[in-house]
Every structure is written in structure tokens, then in C-alpha cells.
C-alpha positions in Angstrom: 109.0 100.6 -52.8 106.2 100.7 -50.3 106.1 98.1 -47.5 103.9 94.9 -48.3 101.6 93.9 -45.7 101.4 90.2 -45.9 98.0 88.5 -44.8 98.0 86.2 -41.9 97.0 82.6 -42.6 98.3 79.0 -42.6 102.1 78.7 -42.5 102.0 77.1 -46.0 100.0 80.1 -47.2 102.3 82.4 -45.6 105.4 80.8 -47.3 103.5 80.8 -50.4 102.7 84.6 -50.3 106.3 85.6 -49.5 107.6 83.4 -52.4 105.3 85.0 -54.9 106.0 88.7 -53.2 109.8 88.0 -53.6 109.7 86.5 -57.0 107.6 89.2 -58.2 110.3 91.6 -56.9 113.1 89.9 -58.6 111.1 89.7 -62.1 110.5 93.4 -61.8 113.7 94.7 -60.9 116.1 92.2 -62.2 119.3 91.4 -60.0 119.5 92.5 -56.6 120.8 91.7 -53.2 118.9 89.9 -50.3 119.3 92.9 -48.5 117.3 94.9 -51.3 114.5 92.3 -50.9 114.1 92.8 -47.3 113.9 96.7 -48.1 111.4 96.2 -51.1 109.2 93.7 -49.3 109.3 94.7 -45.5 110.0 91.1 -44.4 112.4 90.1 -42.0 116.0 89.1 -43.1 115.7 85.5 -42.0 112.6 85.3 -44.1 113.9 86.6 -47.0 116.9 84.2 -46.7 114.6 81.3 -46.3 112.5 82.3 -49.3 115.7 82.6 -51.5 117.1 79.2 -50.6 114.0 77.8 -51.4 113.7 79.6 -54.7 117.5 78.5 -55.5 116.6 75.0 -54.8 113.9 75.3 -57.1 116.0 76.6 -59.8 113.9 79.8 -60.0 116.7 82.1 -59.3 120.4 82.4 -60.1 123.5 83.7 -58.0 125.3 86.2 -59.7 128.1 86.2 -57.1 129.5 89.6 -55.2 128.0 93.0 -56.2 129.3 96.5 -55.5 130.2 97.2 -51.8 129.0 100.5 -50.4 131.8 100.6 -47.7 131.0 97.0 -45.8 130.8 93.5 -47.2 129.9 93.1 -50.7 126.3 91.8 -51.2 125.7 88.6 -52.9 123.6 89.2 -56.0 120.8 87.3 -57.3 118.3 87.2 -60.3 115.3 85.7 -61.5 116.2 82.8 -63.9 114.0 83.7 -67.0 115.9 81.2 -69.2 114.7 78.1 -67.1 111.5 78.0 -69.3 109.6 79.9 -71.9 106.2 81.1 -73.1 104.7 80.6 -76.5 102.0 82.9 -78.1 99.9 81.9 -81.2 97.6 83.8 -83.2 95.0 82.1 -85.4 93.6 84.0 -88.2 92.0 82.5 -91.6 95.1 83.1 -93.4 98.1 82.0 -91.1 99.0 81.1 -87.6 101.9 83.4 -86.0 104.1 82.3 -83.4 106.2 84.2 -80.7 108.5 82.3 -78.4 109.9 84.3 -75.4 111.7 83.3 -72.1 110.1 83.7 -68.9 111.1 87.5 -68.7 109.6 88.1 -72.1 112.4 88.2 -74.1 112.0 87.1 -77.9 113.5 83.9 -78.8 111.8 82.9 -81.8 109.0 84.0 -84.1 107.4 82.0 -87.2 104.3 82.1 -89.3 102.7 79.2 -90.9 100.5 79.9 -93.9 97.2 78.1 -94.0 96.4 78.6 -97.8 97.3 75.0 -98.8 96.2 73.5 -95.3 92.8 72.2 -93.6 91.6 74.7 -91.4 89.4 72.6 -89.1 90.0 72.6 -85.4 91.7 69.2 -85.3 93.8 70.1 -88.3 94.9 73.7 -86.8 95.7 72.1 -83.4 98.2 69.7 -85.3 99.8 72.6 -86.9 100.4 74.4 -83.6 101.8 71.2 -82.1 104.1 70.6 -85.0 105.5 74.3 -85.1 105.7 74.3 -81.4 108.1 71.3 -81.8 110.0 72.7 -84.3 110.6 76.2 -82.5 111.6 74.4 -79.2 114.1 72.1 -81.1 115.5 75.3 -82.9 116.2 76.8 -79.2 117.3 73.4 -77.7 114.5 73.7 -75.2 112.7 70.7 -73.9 109.0 70.3 -74.1 108.6 70.4 -70.3 110.4 73.9 -70.2 107.0 75.2 -72.0 105.3 76.8 -69.1 102.3 78.5 -70.8 100.7 78.5 -74.4 98.4 81.7 -74.8 96.2 81.4 -77.9 94.5 84.4 -79.7 91.5 83.5 -81.8 89.1 86.0 -84.1 86.2 85.0 -82.1 84.3 85.3 -79.0 86.1 82.9 -76.5 85.1 81.8 -73.1 88.2 81.9 -71.3 87.1 79.7 -68.5 86.1 76.8 -70.4 88.7 77.5 -73.2 85.8 77.2 -75.7 85.9 79.3 -79.1 82.2 80.1 -80.0 82.4 80.8 -83.6 85.1 81.6 -86.4 82.8 82.7 -89.3 85.6 82.6 -91.8 87.0 78.9 -91.1 85.8 75.5 -91.5 83.8 73.9 -88.5 84.9 76.5 -86.0 81.3 76.6 -83.9 81.7 75.6 -79.9 85.1 74.3 -80.3 86.7 73.2 -77.0 89.9 74.5 -78.5 92.0 74.2 -75.1 91.0 70.6 -74.4 91.9 69.5 -78.3 95.4 71.5 -77.7 96.0 69.9 -74.2 95.9 66.5 -75.9 99.4 66.9 -77.1 100.8 70.2 -75.4 101.2 69.7 -71.6 101.3 73.0 -70.2 98.9 75.8 -69.0 96.8 76.8 -71.9 94.8 80.0 -72.4 92.6 80.8 -75.1 91.5 84.4 -75.6 89.8 86.9 -78.2 92.5 88.4 -80.3 91.8 92.0 -80.1 91.6 91.6 -76.4 95.1 90.4 -76.7 95.9 93.2 -79.0 94.8 95.6 -76.5 97.3 94.0 -73.9 100.0 93.9 -76.3 99.6 98.0 -76.6 99.5 98.4 -72.9 102.6 96.2 -72.5 104.8 97.5 -75.0 102.9 99.8 -77.3 100.8 103.0 -77.3 98.9 102.4 -74.2 101.5 102.0 -71.6 100.8 103.0 -68.2 97.2 103.4 -69.1 94.6 101.6 -66.6 91.7 102.3 -68.4 91.5 102.5 -72.2 89.9 100.9 -75.3 91.4 99.5 -78.5 89.0 99.7 -81.7 90.6 97.5 -84.4 89.2 98.3 -87.8 90.4 96.2 -90.8 89.3 92.7 -92.1 86.9 93.0 -89.0 85.6 95.5 -86.4 86.1 94.5 -82.8 87.3 96.2 -79.6 89.4 95.4 -76.7 88.6 97.0 -73.4 91.0 97.3 -70.4 89.3 98.5 -67.1 91.5 99.2 -64.1 94.2 97.3 -65.6 92.3 94.3 -66.4 90.7 93.1 -69.5 86.4 93.4 -69.6 85.0 90.5 -71.0 81.4 90.9 -70.1 78.9 88.4 -68.7 78.7 86.4 -71.9 82.2 87.2 -73.2 80.9 89.3 -75.6 82.1 92.7 -74.4 83.9 94.8 -77.4 82.0 93.0 -80.1 81.2 96.5 -81.7 80.8 95.2 -85.1 77.2 94.3 -83.9 76.5 97.8 -82.6 73.3 99.3 -83.8 74.0 103.1 -85.0 70.8 105.3 -85.4 69.9 105.7 -89.1 72.8 103.5 -90.1 72.4 100.1 -88.6 69.4 98.3 -87.5 70.0 94.7 -87.8 69.6 92.4 -84.7 73.1 90.7 -83.9 73.4 87.1 -84.9 76.3 85.0 -83.4 77.0 83.0 -86.4 76.8 86.1 -88.8 79.1 89.1 -89.2 77.9 92.4 -87.8 76.3 94.9 -90.0 79.1 97.4 -89.0 81.7 94.9 -90.2 79.9 95.2 -93.9 80.4 98.9 -93.4 83.6 99.8 -91.9 86.1 97.3 -93.0 88.0 96.7 -96.2 85.1 95.2 -98.1 82.7 97.8 -96.9 85.1 100.7 -98.0 85.6 99.1 -101.6 81.8 98.4 -101.7 81.1 102.1 -101.3 83.6 102.8 -103.8 81.8 101.0 -106.4 78.2 102.4 -105.3 79.5 105.9 -106.0 81.1 105.0 -109.0 79.1 107.0 -111.7 80.5 107.6 -115.1 83.9 108.6 -114.0 86.0 105.7 -114.9 89.5 105.9 -114.2 91.7 103.2 -112.3 89.8 101.4 -109.6 91.8 101.5 -106.3 93.7 98.3 -105.4 92.3 98.2 -101.9 90.7 100.2 -99.0 94.1 101.5 -98.0 94.4 103.4 -101.3 90.7 104.8 -101.2 92.0 106.3 -97.9 95.2 107.6 -99.6 93.2 109.1 -102.4 91.0 110.9 -99.8 94.0 112.5 -98.4 95.1 113.6 -102.0 91.7 115.2 -102.5 89.8 112.7 -104.6 86.0 113.7 -104.4 84.8 110.0 -104.2 87.3 109.0 -101.8 86.6 112.0 -99.6 82.8 111.2 -99.4 83.6 107.6 -98.3 86.0 109.1 -95.7 83.5 111.5 -94.4 80.9 108.5 -93.8 83.6 106.2 -92.3 84.7 108.9 -90.1 81.3 109.8 -88.5 80.6 106.1 -87.9 83.8 105.8 -86.1 83.3 109.0 -84.0 79.8 107.7 -83.1 81.1 104.5 -81.9 83.8 106.5 -79.9 81.4 108.8 -78.3 78.9 106.1 -77.4 81.7 103.9 -75.8 83.1 107.0 -74.0 79.5 107.8 -72.8 79.4 104.4 -71.1 83.2 103.6 -70.1 84.6 107.1 -69.9 88.4 105.6 -70.6 91.4 107.6 -70.6 92.5 106.6 -73.9 90.8 105.4 -77.2 93.3 103.5 -79.6 92.2 102.9 -83.3 94.2 99.9 -84.4 94.3 97.8 -87.9 95.0 99.0 -91.4 91.8 101.3 -91.7 92.0 102.5 -87.9 95.5 103.6 -87.9 95.3 105.6 -91.4 96.3 109.1 -91.1 93.2 110.1 -92.8 90.9 108.3 -90.9 92.6 109.3 -87.8 92.5 113.2 -88.6 88.8 113.0 -89.8 87.5 111.3 -86.7 89.7 113.7 -84.5 87.6 116.5 -86.4 84.5 114.9 -85.9 85.0 114.5 -82.1 86.0 118.4 -81.8 82.3 119.0 -81.6 81.8 117.1 -78.5 82.0 118.8 -75.4 82.7 116.1 -72.7 83.4 112.4 -72.2 85.7 112.2 -75.3 89.0 110.3 -74.4 92.4 110.8 -75.9 92.6 109.5 -79.7 95.7 107.9 -80.9 96.9 105.1 -83.2 98.0 101.8 -82.1 101.6 101.2 -82.7 102.4 97.4 -82.5 100.6 96.4 -85.8 100.5 92.8 -86.7 102.5 91.9 -83.4 100.2 93.3 -81.0 98.1 90.2 -80.6 101.3 87.8 -80.0 102.7 90.5 -77.6 99.3 90.8 -75.9 99.5 87.0 -75.2 103.0 87.3 -74.0 101.9 89.8 -71.5 99.1 87.6 -70.2 101.5 84.8 -69.8 103.8 86.9 -67.7 101.1 87.6 -65.5 100.3 84.1 -64.6 103.6 82.5 -64.7 104.6 83.3 -61.0 101.6 80.9 -59.8 102.5 78.4 -62.8 106.0 78.4 -61.2 105.2 78.3 -57.6 101.7 76.4 -57.1 100.5 76.5 -53.5 100.9 72.9 -53.1 104.6 73.1 -53.6 105.0 75.5 -50.7 
């Protein structure tokens, strides 16, 4: 590893920086010796020893005993103690709550779903459901509540991450300007993050899906809704008013002219999504008869099989998606454009969009299907939690 240059500052700040650096190395490489940490960080052996002793005292690292010798005294091995605490990811939709519990290294411990069909879905009721399921999952793993280090919640809405505010969820009761983080913090005592679900899905694909090692890419999710998650230089891009990626409100020439309205669905969502595809099928019905498709996925399946009506719908859908990709690419010029959701990942749409884009001469990124499916949001939430836990485990005031 390259030598790390440590900034000069107050002794407490220097100790904190050193501790974060060593903790970061241990989380990345797994078990290693103190000599390995000296080589990896460029710190002196006494400094590494002092920091490791402090981390041992804080129960953040675990001694493993002697490792293999390369000729001299066997080294004492240590590792990050990921089992010391846990992270909880929650995805909120109008249908259900999805939970993923991991240790501090991202290893899955538990997962569950709580259907909302027979429950109230106002913010207070949803927060109560989250609290109850969180307690159940912790009990199941014999974890104390204080071991929950971070809760990350994905919502199908614009979210002000700084304030923990959900601006609007049109498909659920009373979800306008909801201080979700404050509501959850009444009963859940840990660091809480509220984030847009598609943004988290993009992080999930980068963490363990189709965008691994990608620094600049965009995920376009097409299913019940249309939205995008944008990653620039390895970081989520939210925009000045947290609305970056709300492509359901895009205005396409000769297709969409409606002005965006915060508490209404975007016009593209009425065209590209499940409901839009089925509506178009009915509009093109004519006198043909025959069995109606069960859902929009079946329409795309029929297009692959040569059904003329389905192929007309596919042609229109692929042109709109290709227009969106070209417009976004001309502005952001990403390395990769992922298509997600049941519509976005359908092979018929992917192939048709690829053919549409063949006519473009520049600024067209590589197109690929997202791979994590429904788990992308919760794994993206865990990835976000893993980024913040070093500073949560080692607050500056502690060193």
C-alpha cells in the first residue's frame, strides 16, 4: 500500500486520524500483524503499538494469537472485531418493509419482510413497525440494543439527508414533509440516515452488484416508478434541492411537456412503468381480442416472441429510455449506465435500447442490467453504513 501522509494538528486530532487510519486498514485487509500496519500506514512502530492498544481497550480489535513466522519471532495477529456491533438497513415501500441486519463488517445476520397490507401506513405507524421488527431481529441474534450502531432507511421519495426529512411519498398516507429521522430517534438510539431508495440501490450495485469498481455511473430504475441514482467520483450526487435523479419528471421533446409538480407523479412515470405499458396495450387493442397480458413483463415477453402489438409498445419504450440515456450522458458522461427494475432489466428492453443507442456517435456509456434486484436498496444502505461506522466507533472527543 502507498504510504499515508498524516496531517499535522493538535495531538488529539493526530491520534484520532491515526486510529481511523489503522481501523480502516484492519477493516479492509482482515487479520494482520502490527508490523503489517507499520508498512501499510507509514507510521512508526511505537505509534502503531499505541493505537492498537487503544483499539484493544475500546474492544474494536481482537487478538488472534501468533501468526506464521517468516524466519524470526512469530507475529501477533489482530483483526477488526466486526461482531462488536451491527447495522440495520430498512426499505420502505407502500407494500412492505424490508430489513437487513449485518455485523460491522457487512456480513449478513438476519433479513425479514413486514407486509403493510393490513397495517396503517402513516409515518408514526410505520416507525412503530420498524421499531418492533428491529427489536425482534436483535433478540433473535442475542444482540443488545446498544450494539446497533447505525440505522439506514431507504424511502421512495426525495429525501433531505441533512435534516432526515422525507418530502413526499404519494402512495402512502400523510407522507409530506415528514421528519422521519426525528420520529425514529424517539425510540431508536443510534445514528440514523434517511436516503432515497434509488440512490441506495446505486450504492448497492457498486458495493456488490454490476457497478463494482465504477467511480462514475448512473442507475435508472424502471418498475412501479422511474428514478435514477447518480454516483460521481465514487459519491452520491443529490443536487442542490435533493432532486438529482428524479427523471420521472423529465420533459422529452414531442413526448412530455408537463411541468414537474412535487406531490404528483412525473409524466414519464405514466408512460414507462408497469401501468403505462398496460395502458398502452389497451389503447392499441383494436378488434383483435385474445387473452390480455397479466402484467407489463408479459407484454415485453410477447414482444420477444414477435407479437406485433407488443413490439410497437417495446419500440416506443426503448426510444424513450434511449433518449433519457443520451440526455443524461451528454450532461454527466458516466462510465456506465445500469438499467434496474423489472422493466429496466428485461432482456427485450435492454436489447432494443442498445439498438437505439447504436446510432449515437459519442457520449454513450456502457449499458448493463443491474443484478441485485430487490436486495439492491438494503445492500446499498449497508454500504452507506459501512462508510460512516469508523467515525461512529471512534468519535473525535474519545481520542
